[in-house]
Backbone as JSON, one array per atom type, in Angstrom:
{
  "sequence": "MIELNKKNDPVPEAKLSATLILAREGAQGIECLLLRRNPELRVMGGAWVFPGGKVDETDGGSDDYSRSVSAVLREIQEEASLHVPGRELVYFSRWLTPEIVKYRFDTRFFLAPHTGSKSPVVDGDEIVDFQWIPADRAVLLQNEGELVVAPPTLVSLIDVARYPDLPTLWDAVGQREPPFFFPKIRAAGEDRVFLYPGDHGYEEGNPALGDPCHRTTLTMGRYEYQRSFNWPARSA",
  "N": [[-169.76, -157.47, -72.84], [-172.03, -156.37, -72.24], [-172.94, -153.07, -71.76], [-173.09, -151.05, -69.1], [-175.26, -148.42, -67.76], [-173.87, -145.06, -66.26], [-173.88, -144.16, -63.32], [-176.71, -141.95, -62.11], [-177.28, -141.23, -64.69], [-179.62, -140.7, -67.05], [-182.37, -142.67, -67.72], [-182.16, -144.53, -70.74], [-183.97, -144.61, -73.84], [-185.96, -147.35, -75.06], [-185.22, -148.71, -77.99], [-187.43, -149.7, -80.81], [-187.24, -152.8, -82.05], [-186.62, -155.8, -84.2], [-186.3, -159.19, -84.66], [-185.25, -162.31, -86.41], [-185.61, -165.76, -86.2], [-184.27, -168.0, -88.2], [-185.28, -170.97, -89.34], [-184.36, -174.47, -90.34], [-184.75, -177.74, -91.38], [-182.25, -180.05, -90.53], [-179.59, -182.61, -90.94], [-178.89, -183.17, -88.25], [-180.9, -182.17, -86.63], [-183.06, -179.41, -85.96], [-181.73, -176.86, -87.71], [-180.62, -173.39, -87.05], [-180.12, -170.04, -88.59], [-177.21, -168.29, -88.03], [-175.61, -165.27, -87.73], [-172.44, -163.37, -87.72], [-171.6, -160.77, -86.24], [-169.82, -157.8, -87.12], [-166.49, -157.55, -85.62], [-165.6, -155.02, -84.97], [-167.69, -153.31, -84.44], [-169.18, -151.4, -82.01], [-171.49, -152.21, -80.12], [-172.18, -155.42, -79.4], [-169.98, -156.1, -80.87], [-168.51, -158.85, -82.76], [-170.33, -160.76, -81.92], [-172.23, -163.81, -82.18], [-175.5, -163.86, -83.93], [-179.03, -163.62, -84.55], [-180.54, -162.88, -87.61], [-181.56, -159.54, -87.96], [-182.8, -156.11, -86.51], [-182.9, -152.78, -85.95], [-186.31, -150.92, -86.07], [-187.03, -149.0, -88.75], [-188.25, -145.74, -89.83], [-189.16, -145.96, -92.07], [-190.39, -148.59, -92.36], [-193.31, -150.02, -92.68], [-196.6, -150.15, -91.31], [-199.31, -150.13, -88.77], [-198.97, -150.5, -85.95], [-196.9, -151.17, -83.3], [-196.35, -154.0, -83.55], [-197.11, -154.77, -86.36], [-195.22, -152.96, -87.71], [-192.61, -154.04, -86.66], [-192.82, -156.41, -87.98], [-192.57, -155.6, -90.52], [-189.92, -154.67, -90.38], [-188.26, -156.8, -89.81], [-188.51, -158.36, -92.07], [-187.4, -156.87, -93.8], [-184.98, -156.84, -92.86], [-183.67, -159.35, -92.86], [-183.45, -159.62, -95.57], [-181.54, -157.27, -96.12], [-179.5, -157.92, -94.6], [-178.68, -160.88, -95.05], [-179.49, -161.28, -97.73], [-182.08, -162.81, -98.29], [-185.14, -163.91, -98.97], [-188.2, -163.62, -97.07], [-191.56, -164.67, -96.81], [-194.21, -162.89, -95.58], [-196.34, -164.03, -94.3], [-195.47, -166.21, -93.32], [-194.42, -166.05, -90.7], [-194.21, -166.5, -87.25], [-194.91, -165.56, -84.1], [-192.59, -165.38, -81.6], [-191.28, -164.42, -79.08], [-190.48, -161.9, -76.87], [-188.31, -159.36, -76.06], [-187.11, -157.11, -73.55], [-184.71, -154.75, -72.82], [-183.33, -154.3, -69.98], [-183.29, -151.2, -67.65], [-180.87, -150.44, -66.75], [-179.03, -150.81, -68.81], [-177.08, -149.39, -71.07], [-177.53, -149.44, -74.17], [-180.5, -149.77, -75.26], [-183.28, -151.95, -76.17], [-186.54, -152.71, -77.56], [-187.55, -155.74, -78.35], [-189.14, -157.79, -80.52], [-189.26, -161.15, -81.3], [-189.26, -163.25, -83.83], [-190.23, -166.43, -85.66], [-189.52, -168.34, -88.56], [-189.61, -170.66, -91.3], [-186.98, -171.74, -93.28], [-187.07, -172.43, -96.26], [-186.29, -172.62, -99.06], [-183.56, -173.01, -101.58], [-181.53, -170.97, -101.73], [-178.83, -169.82, -100.85], [-177.48, -167.8, -97.81], [-176.17, -164.48, -98.28], [-173.77, -162.49, -96.82], [-173.07, -158.86, -96.03], [-170.56, -158.22, -95.34], [-169.98, -155.99, -94.11], [-171.41, -154.83, -91.78], [-172.44, -157.24, -91.06], [-170.05, -160.2, -91.11], [-170.11, -162.75, -91.61], [-171.79, -166.09, -91.62], [-173.5, -168.97, -90.63], [-175.25, -172.05, -90.79], [-176.51, -173.82, -88.04], [-177.09, -176.46, -85.98], [-179.48, -176.14, -83.2], [-178.8, -177.2, -80.94], [-176.21, -177.77, -80.94], [-175.28, -175.18, -81.06], [-175.79, -174.24, -78.53], [-174.16, -175.97, -77.21], [-171.58, -175.22, -77.94], [-171.51, -172.83, -76.99], [-171.38, -173.08, -74.26], [-168.98, -174.22, -74.01], [-167.28, -172.01, -74.5], [-166.94, -171.58, -77.26], [-168.34, -170.11, -78.9], [-169.82, -166.97, -79.25], [-172.37, -165.54, -77.87], [-175.15, -163.37, -77.12], [-177.37, -163.32, -74.21], [-180.45, -163.26, -74.99], [-180.27, -164.67, -77.52], [-179.12, -167.01, -76.54], [-181.01, -168.0, -74.99], [-183.16, -168.31, -76.92], [-182.24, -170.45, -78.59], [-181.92, -172.49, -76.84], [-184.64, -173.04, -76.43], [-185.59, -173.63, -79.0], [-184.0, -175.83, -79.49], [-185.27, -177.72, -78.01], [-187.12, -179.16, -79.42], [-187.83, -181.9, -81.82], [-188.2, -181.63, -84.33], [-189.36, -179.42, -86.96], [-192.09, -179.15, -87.43], [-193.19, -179.96, -84.8], [-192.09, -178.06, -83.47], [-193.12, -175.61, -84.48], [-195.72, -175.99, -83.92], [-196.04, -175.93, -81.13], [-194.93, -173.22, -80.73], [-196.89, -171.88, -81.7], [-199.29, -172.47, -79.89], [-198.58, -171.4, -77.59], [-198.34, -168.54, -75.22], [-196.65, -165.87, -76.28], [-193.41, -165.55, -74.83], [-192.15, -163.12, -72.44], [-189.48, -161.19, -71.86], [-187.93, -159.35, -69.61], [-185.32, -158.61, -68.2], [-183.88, -158.61, -64.84], [-181.16, -157.61, -63.46], [-178.79, -158.79, -61.45], [-176.25, -159.21, -58.85], [-174.47, -162.18, -57.65], [-172.39, -163.05, -55.47], [-169.71, -163.77, -57.42], [-170.86, -164.15, -59.72], [-173.36, -163.23, -62.22], [-176.58, -162.53, -62.33], [-179.36, -162.86, -64.4], [-182.58, -162.25, -63.76], [-185.81, -163.33, -65.06], [-189.49, -162.53, -65.63], [-191.62, -164.44, -63.91], [-189.64, -165.97, -62.41], [-189.18, -166.7, -58.85], [-187.48, -165.13, -57.43], [-187.7, -162.59, -59.06], [-189.87, -160.36, -58.65], [-188.68, -159.03, -56.19], [-185.94, -159.07, -57.11], [-184.3, -160.76, -56.05], [-181.89, -162.85, -56.25], [-181.49, -165.35, -54.56], [-183.73, -166.59, -53.79], [-185.79, -169.49, -54.35], [-187.36, -172.05, -56.49], [-190.35, -171.0, -58.26], [-188.08, -171.21, -61.18], [-186.51, -168.93, -63.34], [-184.18, -167.86, -65.07], [-181.18, -166.34, -66.24], [-177.69, -167.13, -65.73], [-174.5, -165.56, -65.33], [-171.44, -166.79, -65.47], [-168.12, -166.85, -65.04], [-167.91, -165.8, -67.9], [-169.17, -167.36, -69.26], [-172.71, -168.11, -70.29], [-175.61, -169.36, -68.45], [-178.75, -170.79, -68.94], [-181.91, -171.22, -67.0], [-184.93, -172.75, -66.62], [-187.93, -173.51, -64.83], [-190.63, -174.4, -65.24], [-193.47, -174.59, -67.58], [-194.29, -173.0, -70.56], [-197.17, -170.67, -70.62], [-200.28, -171.46, -71.99], [-201.53, -170.08, -75.27], [-203.76, -167.36, -74.97], [-207.47, -167.37, -75.77]],
  "CA": [[-170.44, -157.5, -74.03], [-173.11, -155.53, -71.91], [-172.46, -151.93, -71.19], [-174.34, -150.56, -68.25], [-175.37, -146.77, -67.65], [-173.01, -144.76, -65.48], [-174.98, -143.74, -62.0], [-177.44, -141.07, -62.2], [-177.48, -141.2, -65.94], [-181.09, -140.76, -67.37], [-182.76, -144.27, -68.39], [-182.19, -144.52, -72.08], [-185.29, -145.11, -74.46], [-185.73, -148.59, -75.78], [-185.76, -148.51, -79.56], [-188.19, -150.71, -81.28], [-186.63, -153.72, -82.89], [-187.22, -157.07, -84.63], [-185.31, -160.41, -84.86], [-185.68, -163.34, -87.09], [-185.06, -166.97, -86.1], [-184.86, -168.58, -89.52], [-184.88, -172.28, -89.23], [-184.59, -175.45, -91.36], [-184.48, -179.43, -90.9], [-181.02, -180.48, -90.83], [-179.48, -183.97, -90.7], [-178.87, -183.36, -87.11], [-181.91, -181.59, -85.94], [-183.24, -178.04, -86.19], [-180.53, -175.95, -87.82], [-180.98, -171.98, -87.36], [-179.11, -169.29, -89.16], [-176.67, -167.24, -87.23], [-174.81, -164.24, -88.57], [-171.38, -163.03, -86.9], [-171.24, -159.17, -86.45], [-168.36, -157.21, -87.29], [-165.83, -157.39, -84.43], [-165.38, -153.59, -84.71], [-168.8, -152.73, -83.97], [-169.31, -151.01, -80.6], [-172.3, -153.01, -79.57], [-172.14, -156.81, -79.72], [-169.21, -156.66, -81.9], [-167.82, -160.19, -82.68], [-171.01, -161.84, -81.32], [-173.24, -164.43, -83.26], [-176.58, -163.19, -83.5], [-179.97, -163.89, -85.55], [-180.87, -161.5, -88.36], [-182.62, -158.32, -87.17], [-182.07, -154.91, -86.25], [-183.98, -151.57, -85.42], [-187.37, -150.85, -86.78], [-186.86, -147.51, -89.07], [-189.19, -144.85, -90.29], [-189.45, -146.36, -93.62], [-191.18, -149.87, -91.9], [-194.77, -149.66, -92.59], [-197.56, -150.6, -90.3], [-200.27, -149.17, -87.98], [-198.71, -150.46, -84.67], [-195.62, -151.74, -83.17], [-195.99, -155.06, -84.0], [-196.86, -154.78, -87.73], [-193.8, -152.54, -87.92], [-191.79, -154.73, -86.51], [-192.86, -157.33, -89.16], [-191.89, -155.13, -91.77], [-188.62, -154.51, -90.14], [-187.45, -158.05, -89.85], [-188.53, -158.82, -93.43], [-186.42, -155.83, -94.63], [-183.58, -156.94, -92.16], [-183.3, -160.65, -93.41], [-182.99, -159.22, -96.99], [-180.28, -156.49, -96.18], [-178.12, -158.67, -93.97], [-178.39, -162.19, -95.52], [-180.16, -161.39, -99.17], [-182.81, -163.6, -98.11], [-186.61, -163.32, -98.87], [-189.08, -164.55, -96.35], [-192.84, -164.12, -96.89], [-194.6, -162.16, -94.12], [-197.6, -164.89, -93.68], [-194.71, -167.64, -92.78], [-193.6, -165.41, -89.39], [-194.81, -166.76, -86.11], [-194.32, -164.36, -83.07], [-191.92, -166.16, -80.88], [-191.02, -163.91, -77.77], [-190.44, -160.19, -76.9], [-187.16, -158.97, -74.95], [-186.79, -155.4, -73.19], [-183.41, -154.65, -72.26], [-183.23, -153.53, -68.61], [-182.96, -149.97, -67.94], [-179.52, -150.08, -66.38], [-178.2, -150.91, -69.63], [-176.86, -148.1, -71.91], [-178.15, -149.34, -75.07], [-181.61, -150.39, -74.84], [-183.86, -152.37, -77.38], [-187.66, -153.28, -77.36], [-187.31, -156.56, -79.8], [-189.68, -158.99, -80.9], [-188.53, -162.13, -81.91], [-190.2, -164.13, -84.91], [-189.62, -167.52, -86.08], [-190.11, -168.76, -89.73], [-188.92, -171.61, -92.0], [-186.26, -171.42, -94.68], [-187.79, -173.57, -97.27], [-185.64, -172.23, -100.5], [-182.3, -173.38, -101.64], [-180.72, -170.07, -101.57], [-177.71, -169.71, -99.69], [-177.25, -166.37, -97.29], [-175.0, -163.7, -98.69], [-173.67, -161.25, -95.92], [-173.01, -157.63, -96.62], [-169.21, -157.81, -95.12], [-169.65, -154.55, -93.28], [-172.1, -154.81, -90.32], [-172.25, -158.85, -91.09], [-168.99, -160.81, -91.59], [-169.89, -164.38, -91.81], [-172.85, -166.65, -91.54], [-173.54, -170.4, -90.52], [-176.41, -173.03, -90.42], [-176.07, -174.56, -87.14], [-177.85, -177.3, -85.21], [-179.49, -175.33, -82.31], [-178.41, -177.76, -79.58], [-174.86, -177.68, -81.25], [-174.83, -173.9, -80.88], [-175.77, -174.3, -77.19], [-173.11, -176.79, -76.57], [-170.32, -174.49, -78.27], [-171.73, -171.51, -76.21], [-171.03, -173.51, -73.09], [-167.85, -174.56, -74.12], [-166.53, -170.72, -74.85], [-166.34, -171.32, -78.36], [-169.47, -169.38, -79.58], [-170.14, -165.73, -78.46], [-173.99, -165.15, -78.13], [-176.12, -162.71, -75.89], [-178.63, -164.21, -73.57], [-181.61, -163.56, -75.86], [-179.98, -165.57, -78.6], [-178.92, -168.31, -76.22], [-182.47, -168.58, -74.56], [-183.99, -168.78, -78.1], [-181.61, -171.74, -79.2], [-182.28, -173.52, -76.17], [-185.92, -173.13, -76.49], [-185.75, -174.56, -80.23], [-183.54, -177.06, -79.38], [-186.14, -178.7, -77.16], [-188.05, -179.91, -80.33], [-187.14, -182.64, -82.42], [-188.43, -181.13, -85.78], [-190.01, -178.04, -87.32], [-193.59, -179.29, -87.37], [-193.23, -179.91, -83.6], [-191.53, -176.62, -83.0], [-194.13, -174.75, -84.81], [-197.11, -176.24, -83.15], [-195.86, -175.53, -79.87], [-194.93, -171.88, -80.25], [-198.1, -171.27, -82.15], [-200.16, -172.67, -79.15], [-198.02, -170.93, -76.36], [-198.2, -167.22, -75.22], [-195.21, -165.4, -76.53], [-192.96, -165.13, -73.37], [-191.71, -161.6, -72.4], [-188.4, -161.23, -71.13], [-187.43, -157.88, -68.97], [-184.39, -158.96, -67.12], [-183.31, -157.74, -63.91], [-179.51, -157.9, -63.5], [-178.24, -158.68, -60.04], [-174.87, -159.86, -58.43], [-174.76, -163.2, -56.86], [-171.38, -163.53, -55.45], [-168.81, -163.31, -58.48], [-171.56, -164.34, -60.75], [-174.29, -161.83, -62.75], [-177.62, -163.18, -62.82], [-180.42, -162.06, -65.2], [-183.8, -162.73, -63.57], [-187.06, -163.03, -65.74], [-190.71, -162.7, -65.25], [-192.09, -165.87, -63.55], [-188.67, -166.44, -61.36], [-189.36, -166.54, -57.58], [-186.93, -163.64, -57.05], [-187.79, -161.42, -59.83], [-190.32, -159.17, -58.14], [-187.86, -158.71, -55.05], [-184.83, -158.69, -57.47], [-183.51, -161.65, -55.28], [-181.66, -164.33, -56.9], [-181.51, -166.32, -53.63], [-185.15, -167.39, -53.74], [-185.76, -170.68, -54.97], [-188.38, -172.13, -57.26], [-190.17, -171.46, -59.76], [-186.65, -170.45, -61.26], [-186.36, -168.59, -64.6], [-182.91, -166.91, -65.02], [-179.68, -166.86, -66.73], [-176.5, -166.7, -64.83], [-173.22, -165.45, -66.4], [-170.14, -167.44, -64.62], [-166.61, -166.87, -66.03], [-167.95, -165.5, -69.14], [-170.36, -168.46, -69.67], [-174.08, -168.11, -69.62], [-176.37, -170.68, -68.04], [-180.19, -170.53, -68.47], [-182.75, -172.18, -66.21], [-186.52, -172.44, -66.27], [-188.45, -174.91, -64.08], [-191.85, -174.25, -65.52], [-193.69, -174.43, -68.95], [-194.98, -171.49, -71.16], [-198.47, -170.84, -70.3], [-201.04, -171.44, -73.4], [-202.05, -168.89, -75.72], [-204.98, -166.91, -74.82], [-208.26, -167.64, -76.82]],
  "C": [[-171.64, -156.38, -73.64], [-172.6, -154.18, -71.11], [-173.52, -151.31, -70.24], [-174.08, -148.94, -68.08], [-174.31, -146.48, -66.32], [-174.39, -144.28, -64.22], [-175.15, -142.39, -62.3], [-177.64, -140.64, -63.53], [-179.02, -141.18, -66.36], [-181.36, -142.39, -68.0], [-182.92, -143.81, -70.04], [-183.47, -145.02, -72.74], [-184.79, -146.43, -75.12], [-186.31, -148.62, -77.2], [-186.27, -149.77, -79.96], [-187.4, -151.59, -82.22], [-187.17, -155.1, -83.2], [-186.03, -158.05, -84.87], [-185.9, -161.73, -85.5], [-184.96, -164.97, -86.77], [-185.51, -167.79, -87.22], [-184.26, -169.92, -89.44], [-185.13, -173.46, -90.17], [-184.39, -176.94, -90.81], [-183.06, -179.5, -91.39], [-180.81, -182.02, -90.39], [-179.53, -184.4, -89.02], [-179.73, -182.55, -86.08], [-182.19, -180.23, -86.58], [-182.09, -177.22, -86.41], [-181.26, -174.25, -87.73], [-179.7, -171.33, -87.89], [-178.46, -168.19, -88.19], [-175.78, -166.67, -87.94], [-173.68, -163.54, -87.38], [-171.57, -161.62, -87.1], [-169.8, -158.62, -86.56], [-167.77, -156.95, -86.05], [-165.71, -155.95, -84.0], [-166.49, -152.74, -84.28], [-168.82, -152.48, -82.36], [-170.3, -152.02, -79.73], [-172.36, -154.51, -80.09], [-170.86, -157.2, -80.8], [-168.58, -158.09, -81.67], [-169.0, -161.27, -82.37], [-171.88, -162.48, -82.73], [-174.57, -164.14, -83.29], [-177.72, -163.76, -84.66], [-180.01, -162.58, -86.34], [-181.7, -160.6, -87.73], [-182.02, -157.08, -87.16], [-183.29, -153.92, -86.01], [-185.03, -151.49, -86.5], [-186.87, -149.24, -87.33], [-187.92, -147.05, -89.59], [-190.0, -145.5, -91.15], [-190.55, -147.7, -93.36], [-192.63, -149.52, -91.68], [-195.51, -150.52, -91.56], [-198.35, -149.61, -89.38], [-199.82, -149.39, -86.59], [-197.42, -150.99, -84.48], [-195.36, -153.1, -83.47], [-195.91, -155.26, -85.74], [-195.39, -154.02, -88.17], [-192.68, -153.28, -87.77], [-191.69, -156.26, -87.42], [-192.32, -157.01, -90.18], [-190.24, -154.93, -91.58], [-187.68, -155.85, -90.21], [-187.59, -158.61, -90.93], [-187.62, -158.31, -94.04], [-184.97, -156.3, -94.25], [-182.94, -158.22, -92.69], [-182.66, -160.35, -94.94], [-181.68, -158.32, -97.01], [-178.9, -157.38, -95.44], [-177.6, -160.05, -94.59], [-178.9, -162.38, -96.92], [-180.93, -162.54, -99.15], [-184.44, -163.18, -98.24], [-187.42, -164.22, -98.14], [-190.41, -164.14, -96.36], [-193.41, -164.02, -95.33], [-195.41, -163.21, -93.45], [-196.68, -165.98, -93.16], [-194.08, -167.13, -91.25], [-194.61, -166.07, -88.35], [-194.17, -165.9, -84.92], [-193.91, -165.47, -81.89], [-191.71, -165.7, -79.47], [-190.74, -162.43, -77.94], [-189.33, -160.14, -75.37], [-187.27, -157.3, -74.72], [-185.63, -155.39, -72.41], [-183.65, -153.83, -70.91], [-182.72, -152.21, -68.75], [-181.8, -149.57, -67.39], [-178.61, -150.2, -67.34], [-178.07, -149.77, -70.56], [-177.46, -148.08, -73.3], [-179.34, -150.61, -75.2], [-182.72, -150.86, -76.28], [-185.23, -153.06, -76.79], [-187.9, -154.4, -78.55], [-188.26, -157.79, -79.73], [-189.11, -159.79, -81.6], [-189.42, -162.99, -82.88], [-189.55, -165.37, -85.19], [-190.38, -167.88, -87.53], [-189.2, -169.94, -90.34], [-188.26, -171.42, -93.31], [-186.44, -172.69, -95.34], [-186.87, -173.67, -98.74], [-184.27, -173.08, -100.42], [-181.21, -172.37, -101.72], [-179.82, -169.79, -100.54], [-177.54, -168.12, -99.27], [-175.97, -165.71, -97.97], [-175.06, -162.57, -97.66], [-172.98, -160.22, -96.61], [-171.16, -157.56, -96.54], [-168.92, -156.66, -94.52], [-170.13, -154.85, -91.8], [-171.96, -156.47, -90.01], [-171.1, -159.35, -91.6], [-169.02, -162.16, -91.94], [-171.29, -165.0, -91.47], [-172.52, -168.17, -91.27], [-174.86, -171.08, -90.0], [-175.75, -173.74, -89.42], [-177.1, -175.31, -86.25], [-178.22, -176.46, -83.79], [-178.86, -175.93, -81.06], [-176.73, -177.79, -79.68], [-174.3, -176.2, -80.7], [-174.78, -173.62, -79.23], [-174.37, -174.68, -76.5], [-171.6, -175.83, -76.68], [-170.38, -173.09, -77.18], [-171.08, -171.86, -74.84], [-169.65, -173.75, -72.95], [-166.79, -173.16, -74.28], [-166.4, -170.64, -76.26], [-167.51, -170.51, -79.61], [-169.95, -168.03, -78.7], [-171.33, -165.32, -78.96], [-174.27, -164.43, -77.07], [-177.03, -163.51, -75.29], [-179.85, -164.34, -74.27], [-181.36, -164.65, -77.0], [-179.58, -166.98, -78.12], [-180.17, -169.05, -75.72], [-183.12, -169.12, -75.93], [-183.5, -170.23, -78.44], [-181.97, -172.68, -78.22], [-183.71, -173.99, -76.3], [-185.95, -174.07, -77.95], [-185.25, -175.86, -80.19], [-184.01, -178.19, -78.47], [-187.08, -179.58, -77.97], [-187.14, -180.63, -81.31], [-187.31, -182.34, -84.14], [-189.33, -180.04, -85.96], [-191.55, -178.16, -86.94], [-194.07, -179.35, -86.02], [-193.1, -178.66, -83.2], [-192.81, -175.44, -83.42], [-195.81, -174.93, -84.18], [-196.92, -175.96, -81.66], [-195.63, -174.05, -79.72], [-196.3, -171.31, -80.81], [-199.25, -171.25, -80.96], [-199.59, -171.9, -77.69], [-198.3, -169.43, -76.59], [-196.82, -166.68, -75.46], [-194.4, -164.76, -75.29], [-192.46, -163.59, -73.44], [-190.74, -161.7, -71.44], [-188.27, -159.65, -70.57], [-186.47, -158.29, -67.9], [-184.19, -157.72, -65.93], [-181.94, -158.17, -63.38], [-179.05, -157.88, -61.97], [-177.05, -159.58, -59.97], [-175.29, -161.02, -57.43], [-173.2, -163.77, -56.69], [-170.44, -162.69, -56.44], [-169.68, -163.48, -59.94], [-172.53, -163.16, -61.0], [-175.64, -162.89, -62.88], [-178.72, -162.35, -63.42], [-182.0, -162.7, -64.72], [-185.08, -162.22, -64.28], [-188.19, -163.12, -65.1], [-191.05, -164.23, -65.22], [-190.67, -166.63, -62.36], [-189.41, -165.82, -60.0], [-188.81, -165.18, -57.24], [-187.12, -162.62, -57.81], [-188.42, -160.06, -59.31], [-189.4, -158.4, -57.09], [-186.25, -158.22, -55.87], [-183.79, -159.52, -56.67], [-183.15, -162.83, -55.84], [-181.37, -165.49, -55.88], [-182.58, -167.03, -53.53], [-185.19, -168.63, -54.74], [-187.0, -170.71, -56.22], [-189.74, -171.3, -57.13], [-188.92, -170.62, -60.17], [-187.02, -170.16, -62.89], [-185.39, -167.76, -64.74], [-181.71, -167.39, -65.85], [-178.42, -166.16, -65.85], [-175.43, -166.82, -65.55], [-172.3, -165.67, -65.24], [-168.94, -167.69, -65.43], [-166.74, -166.7, -67.25], [-168.6, -166.56, -69.79], [-171.82, -168.31, -69.24], [-174.84, -169.31, -69.45], [-177.76, -170.38, -68.04], [-180.95, -171.77, -67.88], [-184.18, -171.7, -66.14], [-187.3, -173.74, -65.9], [-189.84, -174.9, -64.41], [-192.31, -173.98, -66.95], [-194.25, -173.37, -69.44], [-196.3, -171.83, -70.92], [-199.28, -170.78, -71.94], [-201.37, -170.09, -73.76], [-203.52, -168.43, -75.26], [-205.98, -167.08, -76.02], [-208.73, -166.29, -77.24]]
}
């Protein structure tokens, strides 16, 4: 799923992007909307993702943040035919693709509630299917190899699954500093380790170092996320 640059290739530019974690209360906990990308697509074909995409020139705003807001509201309409008011967005996290990866994105993740009764409608081209799924259920299916997701999607689902209901989730996300992920990809035997800021081994790029731990490990096609500390509180 991850295509790396060839040796001596220039570092690709990270394209500004935005993603929306659309969540609702379900009988088994918080459910998130996941969309399945067309298996024929070159980038993440067949994977289950949150709605989102690249920021276009037509997306208004005076800075990267406001343009990302415009983009994510447009993308949820284009990919799932849903309208989300901009005032309901909460800044969730930011992911910057490593420099060794061929297709790079600088992506802001937003969180929003789905309170209407309208069902998503996918375009059948880029997006071929959708599902509302409890966050913890999606994590379990990934662990069992039945749901293909990328690390940013998995980490976000694990984060959402920590909370029992939407009010608790919204309160926690509103009080924390949106975490920043800029992975360093390293080999550890036959495994591949994605080190994130806050991990003891991050600065040196050494997965052998211990706590504090903040990483995702790819083992035999399965991702496992570990974080041994709490997110810092939002600055006043």
